[in-house]
C-alpha positions as CSV (number, residue, x, y, z in Angstrom):
1,M,-23.9,25.1,-79.8
2,Y,-23.4,26.1,-76.1
3,Y,-22.0,22.5,-75.6
4,R,-19.4,23.4,-78.5
5,F,-18.3,26.7,-76.6
6,A,-18.1,24.9,-73.3
7,A,-16.0,22.0,-74.8
8,L,-13.9,24.6,-76.7
9,Y,-13.1,26.7,-73.1
10,F,-12.6,23.1,-71.4
11,I,-10.0,21.7,-74.0
12,T,-8.3,25.1,-74.3
13,Y,-8.0,26.2,-70.6
14,V,-8.1,22.9,-68.8
15,I,-6.2,20.6,-71.1
16,A,-4.1,22.4,-73.7
17,L,-2.6,25.4,-72.2
18,P,-1.7,23.6,-69.0
19,L,0.3,21.3,-70.9
20,L,1.9,23.6,-73.1
21,C,2.6,26.6,-70.7
22,W,3.7,24.8,-67.5
23,D,7.3,25.8,-68.3
24,M,6.8,29.3,-69.8
25,R,7.8,31.8,-66.7
26,Y,5.3,34.4,-67.7
27,S,2.3,32.2,-68.2
28,M,-0.4,31.6,-65.6
29,Y,0.3,28.1,-66.0
30,F,3.8,28.3,-65.1
31,R,4.7,25.9,-62.4
32,Y,7.2,27.2,-59.8
33,D,8.6,25.6,-56.7
34,V,10.5,28.3,-54.7
35,M,13.0,25.9,-53.2
36,T,14.0,23.6,-56.2
37,D,13.1,25.6,-59.3
38,R,15.3,28.5,-58.5
39,Q,18.4,26.4,-58.2
40,K,17.3,24.6,-61.4
41,H,17.0,27.7,-63.3
42,L,20.0,29.2,-61.9
43,D,21.9,26.1,-63.0
44,R,20.3,26.3,-66.3
45,A,21.5,30.2,-66.7
46,I,24.9,29.3,-65.7
47,E,25.1,26.5,-68.3
48,E,23.7,29.0,-71.0
49,N,26.5,31.5,-69.9
50,Q,29.2,28.8,-70.2
51,Q,28.0,28.1,-73.9
52,R,28.1,31.7,-74.9
53,I,31.4,32.0,-73.2
54,A,32.6,29.2,-75.5
55,E,31.0,30.9,-78.4
56,A,32.8,34.3,-77.8
57,E,36.0,32.7,-77.1
58,E,35.8,30.8,-80.3
59,Y,35.0,34.0,-82.3
60,L,38.0,35.6,-80.8
61,R,40.3,32.9,-81.6
62,K,39.1,32.6,-85.3
63,H,39.4,36.2,-85.8
64,G,42.3,37.5,-84.1
65,P,43.5,41.0,-82.9
66,R,44.4,41.9,-86.4
67,H,41.0,40.9,-88.2
68,R,39.6,43.4,-90.5
69,V,36.5,44.0,-88.0
70,F,38.7,44.8,-84.9
71,R,41.4,47.1,-87.1
72,R,38.1,49.1,-88.6
73,L,36.7,49.3,-84.9
74,N,40.0,50.8,-83.7
75,L,40.4,53.2,-86.6
76,M,36.8,54.4,-86.4
77,V,37.6,56.1,-82.8
78,L,40.5,57.8,-84.5
79,K,38.6,59.3,-87.5
80,R,37.2,62.9,-87.1
81,V,34.1,62.3,-89.2
82,Q,30.9,62.6,-86.9
83,P,29.6,59.0,-86.3
84,Q,25.8,58.5,-85.9
85,I,26.1,56.5,-82.8
86,V,28.7,55.8,-80.3
87,I,28.4,52.6,-78.5
88,T,30.2,52.5,-75.2
89,V,30.1,49.6,-73.0
90,V,30.6,50.3,-69.3
91,T,32.5,47.6,-67.3
92,I,33.9,46.9,-64.0
93,A,35.4,43.6,-62.7
94,R,33.1,41.4,-60.9
95,Q,33.8,39.2,-58.0
96,P,32.6,35.3,-57.6
97,Q,29.5,34.9,-55.9
98,N,27.9,31.9,-54.5
99,G,29.4,29.5,-56.9
100,V,29.2,31.8,-60.1
101,N,32.8,32.2,-60.8
102,K,33.6,32.6,-64.6
103,H,31.1,35.4,-65.5
104,R,33.0,36.8,-68.9
105,Y,29.9,38.9,-69.6
106,L,32.0,41.7,-71.3
107,T,33.6,39.2,-73.8
108,Q,30.1,37.9,-74.7
109,V,28.9,41.7,-75.5
110,V,31.8,42.6,-77.1
111,T,32.0,39.8,-79.6
112,Q,28.1,40.2,-80.2
113,F,28.8,43.6,-81.1
114,A,31.9,43.0,-83.2
115,E,29.8,40.3,-85.0
116,L,27.1,42.8,-85.8
117,L,29.1,45.3,-87.0
118,E,31.2,42.9,-89.0
119,H,27.8,41.9,-91.0
120,E,26.9,45.4,-91.3
121,E,29.9,47.1,-92.1
122,A,28.6,50.4,-90.9
123,A,30.8,53.5,-91.2
124,D,29.0,55.6,-88.9
125,V,29.2,53.7,-85.8
126,V,31.9,53.8,-83.3
127,F,32.4,51.1,-80.6
128,Q,34.3,51.3,-77.5
129,V,34.7,49.8,-73.9
130,C,34.7,52.0,-70.9
131,N,36.8,50.4,-68.1
132,V,35.8,52.0,-64.9
133,N,37.5,49.6,-62.6
134,V,40.1,51.0,-60.2
135,P,42.6,50.2,-60.7
136,P,41.8,49.5,-64.4
137,E,44.7,47.0,-65.0
138,A,42.9,44.7,-62.3
139,H,40.0,44.2,-64.9
140,H,42.0,41.6,-66.5
141,E,39.0,40.9,-69.0
142,A,39.0,44.4,-70.1
143,V,42.7,44.4,-70.3
144,F,42.7,41.4,-72.6
145,L,39.9,42.9,-74.9
146,S,42.1,45.8,-75.2
147,K,44.1,44.1,-78.0
148,Y,40.8,43.6,-80.0
149,V,38.7,47.0,-79.6
150,P,39.3,50.5,-78.2
151,V,39.2,50.6,-74.2
152,V,39.0,54.0,-72.4
153,Q,40.0,54.1,-68.9
154,R,40.9,56.3,-65.8
155,E,44.5,57.1,-64.8
156,S,46.1,54.1,-63.2
157,N,46.9,56.2,-59.9
158,E,43.3,57.2,-59.2
159,E,42.2,55.7,-55.7
160,Q,38.8,54.6,-54.7
161,T,37.8,55.3,-51.0
162,E,36.2,52.1,-49.1
163,E,33.5,54.1,-47.5
164,E,32.1,55.6,-51.0
165,D,28.6,54.6,-51.8
166,P,28.7,51.8,-54.5
167,F,25.6,53.6,-56.0
168,E,27.4,56.9,-56.1
169,R,30.5,55.2,-57.6
170,E,28.2,53.8,-60.3
171,K,26.9,57.1,-60.9
172,L,30.4,58.8,-61.3
173,D,31.7,55.9,-63.4
174,Y,28.7,56.6,-65.6
175,I,29.3,60.5,-65.9
176,F,32.9,59.5,-67.0
177,C,32.0,57.1,-69.7
178,L,28.9,59.4,-70.9
179,E,31.3,62.2,-71.2
180,K,34.1,60.1,-73.1
181,S,31.3,59.3,-75.5
182,V,30.3,62.9,-76.0
183,E,33.9,63.6,-76.8
184,L,33.6,61.7,-79.9
185,N,30.8,64.4,-81.2
186,P,28.3,61.6,-82.4
187,E,24.5,62.3,-83.0
188,Y,23.7,59.8,-80.5
189,V,25.2,57.9,-77.6
190,L,24.4,54.1,-76.7
191,M,25.5,53.3,-73.1
192,V,25.4,49.6,-72.6
193,E,26.2,47.8,-69.4
194,D,28.7,45.0,-69.6
195,D,25.9,42.1,-69.0
196,A,23.6,43.5,-71.7
197,L,23.7,41.2,-74.6
198,P,22.6,42.8,-78.0
199,T,19.8,41.2,-80.1
200,P,20.9,40.5,-83.8
201,D,18.4,43.3,-85.1
202,I,19.4,46.1,-82.7
203,L,21.2,48.3,-85.1
204,H,18.6,48.0,-87.5
205,V,15.8,48.6,-85.1
206,L,17.7,51.5,-83.5
207,R,18.2,53.3,-86.8
208,H,14.7,52.7,-87.9
209,K,13.3,54.2,-84.7
210,L,15.6,57.1,-84.3
211,Q,15.1,58.2,-88.0
212,Y,11.4,57.6,-88.3
213,R,9.8,57.6,-84.5
214,L,12.1,60.2,-82.7
215,K,13.9,62.2,-85.3
216,L,11.2,62.7,-87.9
217,R,7.5,63.0,-87.0
218,I,4.5,63.1,-89.5
219,R,2.7,66.4,-89.3
220,Q,-0.1,67.3,-91.5
221,G,1.0,64.6,-94.0
222,E,4.5,65.4,-94.2
223,F,7.8,64.4,-92.2
224,V,9.4,67.2,-90.0
225,H,12.4,67.3,-87.8
226,H,11.3,67.0,-84.2
227,S,14.2,65.6,-81.9
228,D,14.6,67.8,-79.2
229,D,11.8,66.7,-76.9
230,W,13.1,63.5,-75.2
231,A,15.6,62.9,-72.8
232,F,16.6,59.2,-73.6
233,L,15.4,55.9,-75.1
234,K,15.6,52.8,-73.1
235,L,16.3,49.4,-74.9
236,Y,15.4,47.1,-71.9
237,D,12.6,47.1,-69.4
238,I,12.2,44.0,-66.8
239,E,10.4,41.3,-68.6
240,R,8.1,40.3,-65.8
241,L,6.9,44.0,-65.7
242,Q,5.8,43.7,-69.3
243,G,2.9,41.6,-69.0
244,Y,-0.8,42.7,-69.4
245,G,-2.2,44.8,-66.3
246,N,1.1,47.0,-65.8
247,D,-0.1,49.9,-67.7
248,A,-2.9,51.2,-69.7
249,R,-1.4,50.5,-73.0
250,S,-1.4,46.8,-72.3
251,F,-5.1,47.0,-71.4
252,L,-5.7,48.7,-74.8
253,E,-3.9,45.8,-76.5
254,L,-5.8,43.0,-74.7
255,T,-9.1,44.9,-75.6
256,G,-8.1,45.1,-79.0
257,A,-7.3,41.4,-79.3
258,G,-10.7,40.6,-77.6
259,F,-12.6,42.7,-80.3
260,L,-10.6,40.6,-83.0
261,G,-11.5,37.4,-81.4
262,G,-15.2,38.3,-81.0
263,T,-15.4,39.3,-84.6
264,A,-13.6,36.3,-85.8
265,F,-16.2,34.2,-83.8
266,L,-19.0,36.0,-85.6
267,L,-17.8,35.5,-89.0
268,V,-17.0,31.9,-88.4
269,L,-20.4,31.0,-86.4
270,Q,-23.0,33.4,-87.5
271,K,-25.6,32.2,-89.7
272,R,-28.6,33.9,-91.7
273,G,-31.3,34.5,-89.6
274,H,-29.5,34.9,-86.2
275,K,-31.1,37.5,-83.9
276,T,-29.2,40.4,-82.6
277,Q,-29.0,39.0,-79.0
278,R,-27.6,35.6,-80.5
279,R,-25.0,37.4,-82.2
280,L,-24.0,39.6,-79.5
281,F,-23.4,36.5,-77.3
282,I,-21.3,34.8,-79.9
283,F,-19.1,38.0,-80.1
284,A,-19.1,38.2,-76.2
285,L,-17.9,34.5,-76.2
286,G,-15.1,35.1,-78.7
287,F,-14.1,38.4,-77.0
288,V,-13.8,36.5,-73.5
289,Y,-12.2,33.5,-75.2
290,V,-9.3,35.5,-76.6
291,V,-8.6,37.9,-73.8
292,L,-8.4,34.9,-71.6
293,L,-6.0,33.2,-74.0
294,C,-3.9,36.2,-74.1
295,W,-3.7,36.7,-70.3
296,A,-3.1,33.0,-69.7
297,I,-0.2,32.8,-72.1
298,G,1.5,36.0,-71.2
299,R,1.9,39.4,-73.1
300,Q,5.8,39.0,-73.1
301,Y,5.3,36.0,-75.7
302,F,3.1,37.9,-78.1
303,L,5.6,40.8,-77.9
304,Q,8.2,38.4,-79.6
305,L,6.0,38.5,-82.7
306,R,7.4,42.0,-83.0
307,R,10.6,40.9,-83.9
308,L,9.6,40.1,-87.6
309,S,10.2,43.7,-88.5
310,P,11.8,46.8,-87.2
311,Q,8.5,48.5,-88.1
312,L,6.7,46.3,-85.8
313,Y,8.7,47.4,-82.5
314,T,6.9,50.1,-80.6
315,V,8.1,53.0,-78.7
316,T,6.4,54.0,-75.7
317,T,6.9,56.1,-72.4
318,G,9.7,54.6,-70.6
319,P,9.9,53.5,-67.1
320,F,11.8,54.7,-63.9
321,C,14.1,51.7,-63.6
322,C,16.8,49.9,-65.5
323,T,20.0,51.1,-67.3
324,P,21.2,48.2,-69.1
325,A,21.0,49.8,-72.6
326,V,20.0,53.6,-72.9
327,V,20.3,55.9,-76.1
328,Y,20.9,59.6,-75.6
329,P,21.0,62.6,-78.0
330,V,24.4,63.8,-77.8
331,K,23.4,67.4,-76.6
332,M,21.2,65.4,-73.7
333,A,24.1,63.3,-72.9
334,A,25.9,66.2,-71.9
335,D,23.4,68.0,-69.9
336,I,22.6,64.7,-68.1
337,A,26.4,64.4,-67.1
338,A,26.1,67.9,-65.9
339,F,22.8,67.1,-64.0
340,L,24.1,64.0,-62.2
341,K,27.0,65.9,-60.8
342,T,24.7,68.1,-58.8
343,G,23.3,65.1,-56.8
344,T,24.3,62.1,-54.7
345,C,23.1,58.6,-55.5
346,E,22.4,56.0,-52.8
347,E,20.4,52.8,-52.5
348,R,17.2,54.5,-52.3
349,Y,17.9,57.0,-55.1
350,P,20.0,55.1,-57.8
351,L,21.2,56.0,-61.2
352,D,18.2,55.2,-63.0
353,F,15.9,57.4,-60.7
354,A,18.4,60.3,-61.2
355,L,18.0,59.9,-64.9
356,S,14.2,60.1,-64.5
357,D,14.4,63.1,-62.6
358,F,16.5,64.9,-65.2
359,A,13.8,64.2,-67.8
360,I,10.9,65.3,-65.2
361,D,12.9,68.5,-64.4
362,K,13.6,69.5,-68.1
363,G,9.9,68.4,-69.0
364,L,11.1,65.8,-71.3
365,T,9.9,62.6,-72.3
366,R,11.4,59.2,-71.5
367,Y,10.9,56.4,-74.2
368,K,11.3,52.7,-74.1
369,V,11.4,50.2,-77.1
370,E,9.2,46.8,-77.1
371,P,10.3,44.1,-77.2
372,N,13.7,44.6,-75.3
373,L,16.8,45.1,-77.8
374,V,19.3,43.5,-75.3
375,L,19.2,40.6,-73.0
376,H,20.2,41.0,-69.5
377,V,22.5,38.0,-68.8
378,G,24.5,39.1,-65.8
379,L,23.5,36.7,-62.6
380,V,26.4,38.5,-60.5
381,S,25.9,42.2,-59.9
382,S,28.5,45.0,-59.9
383,I,27.0,46.5,-56.9
384,R,25.2,44.3,-54.5
385,A,27.0,41.1,-53.1
386,D,24.5,38.6,-54.3
387,V,23.3,36.3,-57.4
388,R,20.4,38.0,-59.4
389,N,17.3,35.7,-59.4
390,P,17.2,34.2,-62.7
391,F,13.4,34.8,-62.9
392,E,13.8,38.6,-63.3
């Protein structure tokens, strides 16, 4: 029997997994050459971006500005009925960087949301684009899309000083868009950066988590309203930080998987008459086998199984970083806007840190959803003059 276990381990970890996982970036078997693979994956990301642009442009061409989905999106902004969610896409013009010229991230995000709202035909969701470019008319992509969807912007005569810190400018832009969202008096505000592409199930999952995880809690066997103890819900976290070993929860998941593996080995291999010591040995081998299997493949890939149902998504304590997509209760959105005005952001103290400080200062909880509900597709930063690493 010991030879069987040795053969199983050898086939799995020396033969099978290296062949299957060599191109999976979060696997322990991922092969990465700093000089050649970064450019290869950057080229692949640019190619995928061009494909998404083509699909988005085809969607706009096929539907046209007078299509019912775009008419409805424009009418929803004018209605006085309180929406459940206001989705605001914050956008600014990006400059070409290192060969990455045609971004069109905003077009991709707008068409993706339009398609989702078209199929859902939700009457309680307001969608708008917030153009914070100075001057706004220089953001040609946003100007073009204003024929399709509602676009809010500052006055054209507003000036931006060259010496203004870009991180402080980002904060001021965020405040402007947040306040414009609050003016529509929703229950929740979803702030989305213009390079955060929503997943197909984002609205279904978001509604489920807001209703049954954050708005209603089970207490003594009954649902009770309990929605005033959290500051925000982040829909994105950096994927490379979602692996095993980054927080205590992931270790618990790994331990649970190990116990399942050990139990499965016992059920399959134990025979009558086996001594307790032998059964413990079989359990330990199964435990270690599954733990190593999960660790070698990567938690990020097992998280994708949760996409099978909104009920399987988890809501956990949120990180300090990342603002591609964040949900705020409307009262918190107004309070956060006021809080942000009291401080100054810089490279060492960016917007996401300021948001976390608000939660800490008020004694509120930060949440995040796993797996991510948006895909961060932007290769060119709106703040830094460089191209983002495609592996992040």
